[in-house]
N, C-alpha and C positions, 0 to 999 in steps of 0.2 A: 758517061754512063751513070745513071742514078745509083746511089749506094744501096746495098742490100742489108747493111748493118742496121738493125732496128733502133739502136741508140742514136744513130745519126739522122734518123727520119722522124724522131719524136717532135711534137709541136712545141718547141722551146719558146718561152715568152721572155722578152727583154725587159722584165719589170725593173730590176735593179739598174740595168744599163741605161734605162730611160731617164734616170736621175741626172745623168750627164757626167762630164769629166771631172767634176769636183769631188766625186765619191769613189773613184777607182782609177786604176791604170791598166791599159792593155799590156799583157805579158805573153811570153812564149814558154811552152813547157820544155823541160830538159829532155835531152836525148839519152836514152839508157842503153847499155850494152846487152841487156837480157830482159825478157818478159816472161815470167812464169806466174800464171794465175794461181794464187794460193787460197783465195776465199772469194766466193760470189754469193750474194744474199738473194737467193731465188725467191724468198718469201716476200721481198719488196717489189718484184717485177710486176705482179698483177696490179699493184697500185698505179703503175704507169701504163696499164693496159697491155702488158707484154706477157706472153705465154713462156714460162721458163723452158719448155721443151723446144722452143724455136730459137732460143738465144744460145749461141755457142760460146765456148771459152774464148775463141778467137775474136768474137764480137766484143767481149770485155776488153781484151788486150788492145785491139785496134782503137777503141774509143778512150780507154782509161789507162793505157800504158804507153801507147804511141801518140795519143791525143790527135788523131787524124780527123779532119773534116769538121772541126768546130772552131768558130771565132765569133766574137772576141772572147778571149780568156781574160778575166778581170781580177787583178789583185785589189782587194778592198782596202780602203783607207780607214783607219781608226786610231784613237789614242786610248789611254786608260790609266787608272791608278793601280800600280803594281806594288803590292805589299805596303799600301798606304801612300806611296809617292807617285806623283803624276809623271807620266812618261809620254812625251810628244813624239817619240821616235818609233812608233809602232806601225802596224799595218800587216797585211798578209805577207809574211816573210818566207814561207815555204809552201804556199798554196795559192789557189785562185778559185773563183767562181766559174765552174765549167758551164753551167746552164741551169735554167729554171723551167720546170715542167709542171703543168696542172695535172694532179692525180685524178683517178676515177672518183675519188671521194670529194672532189671539188677544191681541195687545198692546193696551194702552190708550194712546190718543193724545190729545194736547192740541191744540186749536185756540186760538191766542193771538194777540192783536192787537199792532200797533205803529203809533202815530200816530193812535189812535182818540179822543184828547181828554184833557183834564185829569182828574186823580184827586187824592185827598188827598196823594199823594206826588210831585206835579209840581214842588215846590220853586221856584215862580215861572216854570217853563217853560210853553210853550203846549200841550204834550201832542201835538204834531204830528210828522210824519215828512216829510222832503223826498222828492220824487220820485226824485232821484238816489240818496238813501240806500236807497230801496226797490229800485231797479234794481241797485245794488251788492250788496244782500243776495241777490237772485235769482241774480246771477252767482256769488257766493261759494259759496252752498249747492249750486247745481247742478253747479259744477265739482268741489267736494269730493266730492259724491256720485258723480260720474263716476270719480273716483280711488279710490272705495271707502272714503272717510273717514266715520266715524260723524258724521252731521250732521242737525240739523233742516232742514226744507225750507221754502221759500216756497210757500204754498198759493194765495194770490191777492194781486194788487197793483192797487189802484184809485186813479186820480188823482181828487183831490177839489176842485180848483178854487180853492184859497186861495193867497194869496201869503205866503210865509214869509221873514222876515229872519233871517239867520244870521251871527253874528260880525261880521267887518269887511267882509262882502260889500257891494259898492256898489249892488247891485240885488236885488230879491226873487227867490226861487226857487219852483218849483212844489211842491205838496203832494200827499201820498198817504196811504193807509191800507193796511197790509199785514196779512195773516193768516199766521201760522206754523203749521207742522205738526211737532210735537215729541213725543218720548216723554214728557217732563215739563218743567214750568217750575220745579220745586223745585230750589233752589240750595244750595250750601254755606251761603250767607248766610241761608237760611231757618232753618237750625239756629242760626246765630250770633245771630240776633235773640232767640231763646228763651233762650239763655244770658245775654244782656244783661239780660233781665228776670228772670233766675234762676228760670225756670219748668221745673224738672226734670220735672214732670208732662207738660208739653207736648212736651219733647224726647222723652220716652218714647212719647207718642202719635204724634208725627211719625215716629219711627223705626219703630214698628210698622206704620204706614201705608206707608212706603216699602218695607219688606221684603215686606209682603203684596201690594202693587200691582206693584212693579218687580223684586222678587227672590223670586217665589213659590216657587221651588225650595228656598228655605231655611225655609219655614214648617214649624213643628213640630220643627225642629232645635234641640236645647238650646244649640248654639253659633251660633245664627243671627246674633246681633249681631256677633260676632267675624268670622264668615265674610262678612257683609255688608261690613264695612269693608275686609277683605282683597280682596274682589272689586271694590269701588269703586276701591281702589288699582290693581288690575290694569287696570281699564277706563280709568282716567285716564292711567296709564302708556302704554297702547296708543294712546290718543287723542293724547297728546303726540308719540309716535313717528310717528303718521300725519301730523300737521301737519308735522313736521320732514322726513319723506320727501317730502311734497308741496311743500316749499318755501313753506309758508304761515305767515304771521305774524298771529296773532289780533289783537294790538295792545293789548288791555285785559284782561289776565287777572286781574282782581279776583276776590275770592271770590264775589261776587254774579253773576259771569259763568261760573261752573263748575257744570255740571249734576250732580245726584246720581245720574245713570245713565251718566255718561261720554260725553256727546254734545255736539258743537259747537253753540253757539247764542250769541245776543246779540252779533252782529258789529257792530263799530264801524268805525274806520278801518283795516280789515284790508288786507293786501297780500300778493301772491305775489312771491317773489324774482324779480328780473330776473337780474342777475348774482349768483353765489353769494357772499354776504357774511354771515358769522356774526353780525356786529355790526349788521346792518340793523334799523332801528327803524321801525315802520309809522306810529305816531301822532306827529304833529308836536308834541304837548304832552307827550310822554314824554321830557323833557329829559335825564333821567339814563340813559335806555336800559334802564330796569328790565324792560320787557317785550320787549326786542329778541329777534330770532329765536333766537339761541343760548341764551338764558335760559329759554325756554319749559318744557323738562322740569324744571329746578330750581324754577321758580315753581309748577308744578303740584304738585310734591312738597311745597313749602312750604305751599301752600294746603291740602293734605291734612293736614299737621301742625297748621295752625290749626283745622281742623275737629275735631281731637281735643279741643279745649277744650269745645265743647258736648257732643260725644259722651261725653266723660269724666264727665259728670253721671250717665250711666246705664251706662257700660261701664268695665271695668278698664283701668288703664294698661298692663298686660301685654298684653292683647288688642290694644290700639291700636298699641303698639310692634311687636308681632309682625305685625300686619296691614300696616304700612307698610314693613317691613324689605325686602320683595322688590321695591320700586318700581324701583330702579336696574337690577337684572338683567332684570326684565320689560320695562322700556323698551328696554334695549340689544338684547334678543333680538328684540323686535318691529321696532325700527328696522332692524336688520340684515336681517331677513327682507324687509321692504318695500323696502329699497334694492336688495337682490339681485333682487327682482321687477322693479324698474324697469330693471335691467341685463339682464333676460331669464332669470333663473335662480330656481329654488326652493331654499330653504335646505337641505332634506334631500338635495339632489344633491351638496353640496360639503362638504369638510372645513372646519371653522370657521376655521382659520388661513388657508387659501386665500381663503375668502370675506371675511374681515376685511381681508386685504391688498388685495383688489380694491376694496372700499369706500373704504379709506384712499386708494388711488391715484386713485380717481374724485374724491373731494373735493379732493385736492391739485391735480388737473388743473383742476377747476372754479374753484378760487380764482384761477387765473392765466390761464386760456384766455379768448379773446375770444368767449364764447358765453353765452347765457342759461342759467339753471339748468334749467328745464323744456324749453327749446329743445334742450339737449344730449340729453336722453332721447328727445325726439321725433325728432331726426335719427338717433340710434342705431337707433330703430325703422325708419326709412325706409331706411337704408343698410346695415344688417346683412346679411351674406351667409354662408350655410353654408360657403362656401369658405374663410372665415377660419380655420376649424379646421385645415385642411391646409397653409395658406400664411401664415406670419406677415407676409410682405411685402405681402400683399393688404390688410392693415389700414392703409390710408393715411388721413391726417387731413384730406383735402379736404372732408369733410362737416362738419368743425368750422369751418374757415376756409380761404379761398383765399390768405390772407396768411400764408405760413409763418413769416415773420419775427416775427409777433405771437404765435405759438404757443410756449409754453415747451417746448423740446425735451426736457429731462430729464423733465418731468412727463408729456409725451405718451408717450415711450418706456416709462416705468414703467407707465402705464395700459395701453398696447397689450400689453406683455409679460404683465401680470397677466390681462388679458382673454383672451389667447390661451392662457395656462396653464389657465384655467378651462375653456375649450373643449376642450382636449386631455384633460381628465379626464372628459369626457362621451362616451358612445357616439354615433356618427353618427345613430342613430335618433332622438335627442333634439333635433337641430338645428332641425327644423321646429317643435318645441314652444317653442324660444327665440323664434322669430319671432312665434308666437301670444302668448306672454307679453309681449313687447315691445309688441305692439299693444294688449293688454288694459291694461297698466299706464301707458301713455304717450300721452295725447291729443296731437293735433298742434298745438294752440294753447292757451295758458294766459291767464287774465285778469290779466296784468301791467298796470301802470297805463296804458301807451299803448294797450293793447287796450281797457281799460275806457273810456277817453276816446273812442276811435274808435267805440264803441257809443253813448256818451252824447251826443256832439256832434250827431249827426243828430237825436236826440230833442229836444235843447235848441233847435236852430236851426230845424229843418224839421218837427218832430213826426213824424219818420220812424223807425218802430219796426222796420223790416225788418232792419237790421244786428244788432239784439239777437236777433231770432227766428232769423236765419241762424246766429248763433253757438251759440245753445242747440240748434238742430237738429243742428249739427255735432257737438256733444258727445253728443247722444242717439243718433246713428246711427254713432258711431265706436267700435265694439266696446264697447258700454255695459255697465256693471255692473248686475246685476239689482236692481231697486228693492227686492226683498225683503231684500237683503243690506245695504242702506244705512240708516244711522240707527238700527239695531236692535242694542243691545248684546248680546254673547254672554253666556252664563251661566257663563263660565269666565274 
């Protein structure tokens, strides 16, 4: 009897599987004692041509908890530089590529798992995902999407009823299996593995596949290889700028955690800045601070340079050097544009010198002011008044803190003067647009660590999922970014 589960009747495309056995291994999913659907991303279903009203929780559980009716399930092979040291013992150790589906928007999407059991690359691990880890990934990806950052999304999260022991924890924690919705799971490290085995032929095959599948506008161009790398550089620079403007610290920017399409994925111990601290490090095990917040753009550029090694088997050194040359300028331009948007302005409204002065004044204020990074922009959104343009004295700092002695006066005055200067350069007719831009760019609450714990504790203690759903709904209905714009790399 044909399946009535809409996930099992989707027109899956064997794009990655068609590369052959050198790129992945068929695996089986683990069998779990429990299946409780804890999160389903109904906002993604229309992209696959599905009506959320016709998709039941049991459909999710059957497809993405019991993993019935789909084969092959493929553990992808890759290597990577982890904290600067090459590791040839990597690969999908607790996940697999479930399937690839062409969306209504024309893009090919991956459905990939995390916590679905052991694979040949588990390296002694149990192949599982903690429930808290799954909840954290839901929070990170949904908030980044709300901010307009290119990111994969969590498609579903199912609690699986096992007890997991992690590190030095005195008691076991709950288990889950997650399905991600990404443009691709091909990583920089996918190419690096092929170089390790000196398979120039496979590097050529994979590069052709990546261009045809994810950069189709380059097909037939005699300079396709060079333009691909230059575009990947731009996408990666944009992504780094998006993270930095968002106050987001990925935590583990190894080459196996960077996507070949410039999309956020593979979140570990991520964190959003509470106070603005350029040296903030999210991962407790990053003892040297290699992946601290301020290092992220440089690490992304370094990883692009490391990618030149496998690509150099089929591309000229001149094309690779030319492709990466624009990273710094692209990063700075995108970062400035995004920071201005968080302040309520569009880059084309302002002279670059005035814009730069305002951004510098903002960062200097945030370094010393007693206010959180995202909290500052959220409060600016709430307290901005068009009357600020005509009256400098109306810009008072009470929205930052009621404790004036804790506010660095010199930095506050510098920021106020720069902000007022920008306002006076704009016609009055654009003041309402500033309010709209502030609302669009600045959610009222960010998932800093205390917020994450305030959501997790009710789940851990009382199995109460209402605070999580309330927070997600707050982001969804708070001047949301269109789903069509999130997670899809541009072609430029």
